[in-house]
N, C-alpha and C positions, 0 to 999 in steps of 0.2 A: 446648800449651794444652788445657785440658779442653773436652769437648763439653757443650753445654747440652741436657739431656734435657727433652723436653716430656711432662709428665704429663697424660694425658687427664682431662678434667673428669668429675666424678661426676654421673651423671644425678640430676636433682632429683626425678624421680618414681620410685617404687618399685613393687612389686607391689600390685595393688589390695587393699584391706582385705577380709578375709573374717571371717565370724562362725561361731560354733559354738554349737549348742544341745544340751545334754547333760542326761540324766535319771539320777539316782543313787538307789539304794535307801537309805532313811533308816536302816535297821537295819545293813546291812553296808557301806554306802558304796561298793558296787560300781556301775560304770557300766552302766546298762541300755540306753539308746539315745543315739546321738550323731549330730547332723546338722550338716553344714557347708554354708554357703551364702554367696553374695556379695550385695552391695547390689542389683545388678540382678535377681538371682533373687528377692529379697524383694519387689521392686516387681512383677515379673511374676506371681508366685504370689498376691500380694495382689489384683492386678487380676482374675485368673482366679477367685479365691474370691468377690470382690464380684459379678462377672458371673453366677456360678452361683447366688448368693443371690438376685439380682434375678430371674433366670429362674425359680427355684423359687417365689418369691413370686407372680410373674405367672401361673404355671401353677396355683397353688392358687386364686387369685382368679378365673381364667378358667374352670376346669374343675370346680370344687367349689362346693357351696352357700355357702361362706364369703364369696364375692363379693356375695351378696345381703344380707349383714349390713353392708356398707360404706355409709355415708350418701351419698345422692345417686346411687348406682349404678343402681338400678332404679325411681326415683321416677316417671319419665315412663312407663315400661312399666306400672307398677302403676296409675297414674292411668288409662291407656287401658283396662286390663282392668276396672277398677272401673266406668268409664263404660259399657263394652260390656256388662258383666253387669247393670248397672242398666237399660240399654235392653232387654235380653232379658227381664228380669223384668217390666218394664212391658208389653212386647208380649205376654208369656205371660198376664199378669193380664187384659189387655184381651180376649184370645182366650177365656179361661175365663169372663169375664163374658158374652161373646156366646153361648158354648155353654150357659151356665146359662139365658140368656134364651130360647134356642132350645128347650131342654128344657121350659121353662115354657110356651112356645107349643104344644109337642106335647101336653102335658098338658091345656092349655085346649082344643085342637082335639078331642082324644079325648073330653073332657067336654062338648063342645058350647058352650064359652064363647068370647067374642071373642078374637082373637089380634092380635099386633102384626106387621103385614105388613112393616114396615121391617126388623125384626130377622130375620125369615124370609128376606127378600131378601139380606141381608148374608151369612147363613150358607149359604144354598143356592147363592150365587154361587161359593163355593169348595168346595162339598161334592162330592167325586168320585162319591158314590153317586147323585146326582141329575143326570142329563144333560139339557142344554138341548134342547128340541124344535127341529125344522126351522123352524117358523114363528117361534120366538123368535130363532133365529140370523138369519133373513131380516130381522126387525124391527130388530135391532141393526145389521146391515150397512147398512140403508136410512137410519137416522136418527142413529146415533152419529157418523159422519164429518162430518155437517153442522155440528156445533159448536153447534147451537141447543139440543140436549138432552144433559144429562150423565148418561149411562147407566153410567159407570164408578164405581159407588158404592164400590168397594173401594179407590180411590186414597187417601182419607184414612186408611183402616184400614191399608193397606200402608205408608204414610208414618209411621204412629204408632210411636214407639219408634226412629225413625231421626233422628239429630241431624245435620241438614244444615248445613254451613258456608256462609258467604257467600263467593262467588268473589273478592271484593275486600274488603280490610280497611277502606278509607275511600273510599266512592264515593257518587254521587248518581244516583238513578233518574230518567231523563228520559222514560221511556215511561209510558203511561197505566196506572193501577192495574188489576190483573186482566188485563193484556195477556199473550198467550201467549209473546211474545218480550220479555224485559226488556232495556232499553237502559241500560247503566251507564257513567257517565263519571267520570273522575278528574282531579285537578288537577296531578298529576305522574306520571312513569313508575312503574308499580306492578306487583307480581307478581300473577298470576292463580292461584288455588288451586282444587284439586278440592273439590267440595262434599261428597263422601263417598268412601269407599274403593271401588275398582273396578279395571277393566281398560280400557286405551285400545284401542278397537276401530277407530278411524279417525283418520287424520291427512291433512289436505288443505290446499288453499290456494284462495282466491277473490280477487276484486279488492280486498276489504277487508283481507285478511291471512290468517293461518293459521286453520284450523278443526280443533278437536279434539272427538272424541265419546268419552265414557266410559260403559261399561256398569257399573251398580251392582246391588246386590241387590234382591230384590222387584220385578224387571222395571222398574226405573227407569233412564233414560238421560239424561245431561246433555250439552249441546252448547255449545261456547264458540267464537264467531266474532269475527274482527277482531283476532286476536293479532298482536303485533309480532314476538315470538320464542316459540319453544317449547322446553321442557326435557325432554320425554319423546318416546318413539317408539311405534309401534304394538306392541300386545301387552305394553306395560309395565304393571306393577302399581303403582298409586298409593294413597296413604293420604289420609284426610280431612284437609284443610288443607295438603296438600303442594303446593308451587309447581309448576305445569305449564307456565307461560308468562308473558308480560308484555304490557302494553299501554302506549300513550302517550296524553297528553291529546288529541291531534288525532283519535284514532280510538276511539270508545266500544266497549265490549264488548257483544256481542249474545249473551244467555244464554237457553237454553231447557232445559226439563225435560219429559221424556216418560215416561209410565207405561203399559205394556201397549199401546203403539201410539197412545196419545192424548196430545195436548199438554196440559200442566198449567200454569196461570199460576204462574211462579216465586215471586211474592210471597205465594202461599198457603202455601208451605212454608218460605220463607226471609225473614227480616227484613233488608232492605238498609239 
C-alpha cells in the first residue's frame, strides 16, 4: 500500500508590500535616484514631516514679527498699550498745563501783578528746588492727621490719568458717601479685582477674613478686607482688573485707598 503524503499548506500571507520611487532622466532615460520603502515607513516619515512643519510654523509665529500679523493675537496687549499711552499723554498734558500756569505766575510776580496761589501751591508741593520749612512741616504734622483739613492737594493730581477699576463688578455700596472705608456688598459669591496694577505688599487675616494690601504707582495703596479666599501671595505682581480673591454675600468687602499716608474716600476715585 502506498503512503499518504501530507503536503503542508501554503501560507496565506506573503512578504509585506513594498514600494519604490524612482527618478529618471527624460533625455537619456537613465535612473537618477531610487528609493525603496514599506507602508509603515511611509506613515512614520509622513508623521515626522507633519510634526516638523507644525514645529516650524509655531517657531515662526512665536519668535518672529509674523505672529503680530495674525488676527486676535495681540489685540488685548495692543488695547492695554493704547490705554496706557493715553493715560500718560493726559498726565503729561496736565503737568504741562500746571507748569505753564506756574511760569505765568512767576512772570506776574516779577511784574508786580496778582498771582494764583492755588497753582503755586500745586507746583511748589512737588518742586524739589523749593524745600518746606520746619514750621511748615510742623503745621502739616499737627493738622493733617486730624482729618478735618485736607492738606494733600496733590491727591487729585496724582490720581489724574490713573484709570482705577472697581474691585467688584456688580456690588452695592452700603457705607456713607465720602467715607474713608467703602463697604461693598454682593448678592452672590464674586471675585475681587485689583483696582490698579501694583505689587502685593501684605497678606494677612483678621476675624472678618483675609486682608490684602497692594502698592500702586504715585504713592497709592489699596486695602481689601473681608476676603473669603485669596489668589495671590506676598510680592506678587498684579494687573488692573486681575482677580486677587473672592467674597461671599454674608461678608461685605471693606475697601480702602491711601495716598502718601493719607486715607482717601474711595468713591472720589472709583464709581461703584
